[in-house]
C-alpha positions in Angstrom: -37.7 -80.8 -122.6 -40.6 -82.5 -125.0 -44.1 -81.4 -124.8 -45.3 -83.9 -122.9 -42.9 -83.7 -120.2 -43.4 -79.9 -120.2 -47.1 -80.5 -119.3 -46.7 -83.1 -116.6 -44.6 -80.1 -115.0 -47.0 -77.1 -115.5 -49.7 -79.4 -114.0 -47.7 -80.4 -110.9 -46.7 -76.5 -110.6 -50.5 -75.5 -111.0 -51.8 -78.1 -108.9 -48.7 -78.0 -106.2 -47.4 -74.3 -105.7 -50.1 -72.8 -103.3 -49.7 -75.5 -101.0 -46.0 -75.2 -101.3 -45.7 -70.9 -101.0 -47.7 -71.9 -98.0 -45.1 -74.4 -96.5 -42.5 -72.0 -97.3 -44.3 -69.1 -95.9 -44.7 -70.9 -92.5 -41.3 -71.3 -92.7 -39.7 -67.6 -93.3 -42.4 -65.8 -92.0 -42.1 -62.9 -95.3 -44.2 -63.7 -98.4 -41.6 -62.9 -100.8 -38.9 -65.1 -99.5 -41.5 -67.7 -99.6 -42.0 -67.4 -103.0 -38.2 -67.0 -104.1 -37.7 -70.3 -102.3 -40.6 -72.0 -104.1 -39.4 -70.5 -107.4 -36.1 -71.6 -106.7 -37.2 -74.8 -106.0 -39.4 -75.4 -108.7 -36.1 -74.2 -111.2 -33.9 -76.8 -109.8 -36.8 -79.4 -110.0 -37.2 -78.7 -113.9 -33.7 -79.8 -114.4 -34.0 -83.1 -113.2 -38.0 -83.5 -113.8 -37.2 -86.9 -115.3 -35.2 -88.4 -112.2 -37.5 -87.3 -109.8 -39.5 -90.5 -108.6 -41.8 -88.2 -106.0 -41.3 -84.1 -106.9 -43.1 -82.7 -104.2 -40.9 -84.4 -101.8 -38.0 -83.0 -103.6 -39.2 -79.6 -104.0 -39.9 -79.7 -100.1 -36.5 -80.7 -99.2 -35.2 -78.0 -101.5 -37.6 -75.2 -99.9 -36.1 -76.8 -96.3 -32.3 -77.1 -97.1 -32.2 -73.4 -99.2 -34.1 -71.8 -95.9 -31.4 -73.4 -93.8 -28.8 -72.1 -95.7 -30.5 -68.4 -95.6 -30.5 -68.7 -91.9 -27.0 -69.6 -91.9 -26.0 -66.5 -94.1 -27.7 -64.1 -92.2 -27.2 -61.6 -94.7 -30.1 -60.6 -96.9 -29.6 -59.9 -100.6 -30.9 -56.5 -101.8 -33.3 -56.6 -104.3 -35.4 -54.4 -106.3 -38.9 -53.6 -106.2 -40.9 -53.2 -109.0 -43.6 -51.4 -110.4 -46.6 -53.7 -110.3 -46.7 -57.0 -109.0 -46.1 -60.2 -111.2 -49.1 -62.4 -112.3 -50.6 -64.9 -110.7 -50.3 -63.1 -106.8 -52.4 -65.2 -104.7 -54.6 -63.9 -102.1 -55.1 -65.8 -98.8 -59.1 -67.0 -98.7 -59.0 -68.2 -95.2 -62.1 -67.5 -93.2 -60.2 -66.8 -90.0 -57.0 -64.5 -91.5 -56.2 -63.4 -87.5 -55.8 -67.2 -86.3 -53.3 -67.5 -89.2 -51.2 -64.6 -88.4 -51.0 -65.2 -84.9 -49.7 -68.7 -85.8 -47.2 -67.2 -88.0 -46.1 -65.1 -85.8 -45.6 -68.0 -82.7 -43.9 -69.7 -85.2 -41.3 -67.4 -86.0 -40.9 -67.1 -82.2 -39.5 -70.8 -82.5 -36.3 -72.1 -83.8 -35.7 -73.2 -87.4 -35.4 -77.0 -86.5 -38.5 -76.6 -84.4 -40.4 -74.6 -87.1 -39.6 -76.7 -89.5 -40.7 -79.8 -87.8 -43.9 -78.6 -86.9 -44.4 -77.1 -90.4 -43.7 -80.1 -91.7 -45.7 -82.7 -89.4 -48.5 -80.6 -88.9 -48.9 -78.0 -91.7 -47.8 -80.3 -94.3 -49.0 -83.6 -92.7 -45.9 -85.4 -93.3 -45.3 -88.8 -91.6 -42.1 -88.5 -88.9 -40.0 -91.1 -91.5 -40.3 -88.3 -94.3 -39.4 -85.5 -91.9 -36.6 -87.2 -90.5 -35.5 -88.0 -94.1 -35.6 -84.3 -95.0 -34.2 -83.2 -91.7 -31.5 -85.6 -92.1 -32.0 -87.0 -88.3 -33.6 -90.1 -86.8 -37.6 -90.4 -86.2 -36.8 -89.9 -82.4 -34.9 -86.9 -82.7 -38.1 -86.0 -85.3 -40.5 -87.1 -82.1 -38.6 -85.3 -79.7 -38.4 -81.5 -81.5 -42.0 -81.8 -82.2 -42.7 -81.9 -78.5 -40.5 -79.3 -77.9 -41.6 -77.4 -80.3 -45.3 -77.7 -79.3 -44.4 -77.2 -75.5 -42.5 -74.0 -76.4 -45.3 -72.8 -78.7 -47.8 -73.0 -75.9 -45.1 -71.1 -73.8 -44.8 -68.1 -76.2 -48.7 -68.2 -77.5 -50.8 -69.2 -75.3 -53.6 -67.9 -76.8 -53.3 -70.1 -79.7 -54.7 -73.3 -77.8 -58.2 -71.4 -77.4 -59.7 -72.0 -80.7 -63.0 -73.3 -81.5 -62.0 -76.3 -82.7 -59.2 -78.9 -82.1 -59.3 -80.2 -85.7 -59.1 -76.9 -87.3 -55.7 -77.1 -89.4 -54.8 -73.9 -87.5 -55.0 -75.2 -84.1 -52.1 -75.7 -82.0 -51.8 -79.5 -81.8 -52.1 -80.9 -78.0 -50.1 -83.8 -76.9 -53.0 -86.3 -77.4 -52.9 -84.6 -80.7 -48.9 -86.1 -81.6 -48.6 -89.3 -82.9 -47.6 -92.4 -80.6 
């Protein structure tokens, strides 16, 4: 890897890693697993950096597919804890941490596909076409999964519907918020 390519890759990682970790956490509910997913995806990306047109889209897809593989395996890989946390440990600076915790717990009560649809649609703000590509399904399936996931989320966590601001990124979307 030449110096210019390495610089571009480092800039991408610095600019997008926090967002990617948050999305991975929303999928997994486990900070450590989320960090592992992002690290693995970035490792795969660096090998193909010059061949990828949209690196963030590629990394999101790898994260999703690796998480699906984890769900299918249903076995945990044993890792030995380290004495000290690695450099660059992020700290959540969200003003309403309790709401974020409630939302993440509610997302964990959804099935993997419904959780993925909501994370990709409302957390990462991806258009339906990109979600369909990432999940390898039709746009209609994305729409129906979104509708069902929102309905299920309202059942398992009705307290999330009483957020102060309907435009808050952590608010549970209502049917009026869903695209037509």
